[in-house]
C-alpha positions as CSV (number, residue, x, y, z in Angstrom):
1,M,-11.7,3.1,88.8
2,R,-11.7,5.9,86.3
3,Q,-8.6,4.6,84.6
4,K,-10.2,1.2,84.2
5,Y,-13.2,2.8,82.7
6,L,-11.1,4.9,80.2
7,K,-9.0,1.8,79.4
8,G,-12.1,-0.2,78.6
9,I,-13.5,2.6,76.4
10,M,-10.2,2.8,74.5
11,I,-10.1,-0.9,73.9
12,V,-13.7,-0.9,72.6
13,A,-13.0,2.1,70.3
14,V,-9.8,0.6,68.9
15,T,-11.6,-2.8,68.4
16,I,-14.5,-1.0,66.6
17,V,-12.1,1.0,64.3
18,F,-9.9,-2.0,63.5
19,G,-12.9,-4.2,62.9
20,S,-14.6,-1.7,60.6
21,L,-11.4,-1.3,58.6
22,V,-11.0,-5.0,58.2
23,T,-14.6,-5.7,57.2
24,G,-14.8,-2.6,55.0
25,C,-12.0,-3.9,52.8
26,M,-13.4,-7.4,52.7
27,E,-16.8,-6.3,51.2
28,K,-15.4,-5.2,47.9
29,D,-12.4,-6.4,45.8
30,V,-9.9,-3.6,46.1
31,Y,-7.3,-5.1,43.8
32,N,-8.3,-5.5,40.2
33,P,-5.3,-5.8,37.9
34,D,-7.4,-5.1,34.8
35,A,-9.1,-1.9,36.2
36,G,-8.7,1.0,33.7
37,K,-6.4,-0.9,31.3
38,Q,-6.9,-1.2,27.6
39,P,-5.8,-4.5,26.0
40,L,-2.4,-4.5,24.5
41,P,-2.4,-4.0,20.7
42,D,-0.9,-6.6,18.4
43,P,2.9,-6.2,18.3
44,D,2.8,-5.8,14.5
45,E,0.7,-2.7,14.9
46,Y,3.1,-0.6,17.0
47,F,6.6,-2.0,16.2
48,G,8.2,-4.3,13.8
49,F,10.8,-6.3,15.8
50,E,12.9,-7.0,12.8
51,T,16.3,-5.4,12.9
52,R,17.6,-6.8,9.6
53,G,16.0,-7.2,6.2
54,D,16.5,-7.1,2.5
55,V,17.0,-3.8,0.8
56,K,16.9,-3.4,-3.0
57,L,20.2,-2.3,-4.5
58,L,20.5,-1.0,-8.1
59,V,24.0,-0.1,-9.4
60,N,24.5,0.9,-13.0
61,Y,27.9,2.2,-14.1
62,D,26.7,1.9,-17.8
63,V,30.2,0.8,-19.0
64,P,30.1,-2.1,-21.4
65,G,32.9,-4.7,-20.7
66,F,33.4,-3.3,-17.2
67,T,33.1,-5.6,-14.1
68,A,33.6,-3.9,-10.8
69,L,33.6,-4.8,-7.1
70,V,30.8,-2.8,-5.4
71,E,31.2,-2.2,-1.7
72,V,28.4,-0.8,0.5
73,Y,29.2,1.0,3.7
74,D,27.1,2.5,6.5
75,E,29.6,5.3,6.9
76,D,31.7,7.3,4.5
77,P,34.7,5.1,3.6
78,M,36.7,8.0,2.1
79,E,38.9,10.6,3.7
80,T,41.1,13.3,2.2
81,V,44.8,13.0,3.0
82,E,47.0,15.9,1.7
83,G,44.3,16.8,-0.9
84,T,44.0,13.2,-2.2
85,P,40.9,11.1,-1.5
86,V,41.8,7.7,0.0
87,K,39.9,4.9,1.4
88,K,39.9,4.8,5.3
89,E,41.6,1.9,7.0
90,G,39.5,-0.2,9.4
91,V,36.1,0.6,7.8
92,E,34.3,-2.6,6.9
93,A,31.8,-2.9,4.1
94,I,28.3,-4.2,5.1
95,F,27.8,-5.7,1.7
96,K,30.1,-6.6,-1.2
97,T,29.2,-7.9,-4.7
98,Y,30.4,-7.7,-8.3
99,T,28.6,-6.1,-11.3
100,D,28.0,-8.0,-14.5
101,N,30.1,-7.3,-17.6
102,N,28.1,-4.2,-18.4
103,G,28.7,-2.6,-15.0
104,K,25.3,-3.3,-13.7
105,Y,24.0,-4.9,-10.5
106,E,20.4,-5.4,-9.5
107,G,19.6,-7.4,-6.4
108,E,19.0,-7.3,-2.7
109,M,21.3,-6.9,0.2
110,H,20.6,-8.2,3.6
111,T,21.5,-5.5,6.1
112,Y,20.5,-3.8,9.4
113,F,17.6,-1.4,9.3
114,R,19.6,1.3,11.2
115,E,21.1,2.7,8.1
116,N,19.4,5.9,6.9
117,S,22.0,6.4,4.2
118,I,24.6,4.2,2.6
119,F,27.8,4.8,0.7
120,V,28.4,2.7,-2.5
121,Y,32.1,2.5,-3.4
122,C,34.0,1.1,-6.3
123,G,37.8,1.2,-6.3
124,M,38.2,0.8,-10.0
125,G,38.5,4.4,-10.9
126,I,34.8,5.2,-10.3
127,T,34.2,7.8,-7.6
128,Q,32.1,7.1,-4.6
129,M,28.3,7.6,-4.6
130,R,26.1,8.3,-1.7
131,A,22.6,6.8,-1.8
132,T,20.0,8.1,0.7
133,E,16.6,6.9,1.7
134,C,17.6,3.3,1.4
135,R,14.4,2.1,3.0
136,E,10.8,3.1,3.0
């Protein structure tokens, strides 16, 4: 008899606890996906998703009657072999163009924005030049 009495009390206690848990959660909306969140800013405000763009390139050898092939690299295309500077093999230019008859080029090159410095090379007896800060 005592076991039946204890068993009944346990069933009632478990039912009350379970019932209060279920009804306690039902009274208020526990899940709110927007709670404490700020709206996302416009993507243009925090990151420009462009990885390529136009960079202004000005080359002036100031040699009248001189037309040169200008090659732009994102790494140094030169190496020294036995004391002589030579152009590395396997290094590809990211941009190639020719100067006008006065050794000048003014224009834009379409390139990746990853370059923080570029190397301008001319193989016509003009030494290499390193241009830094190629973008704002």
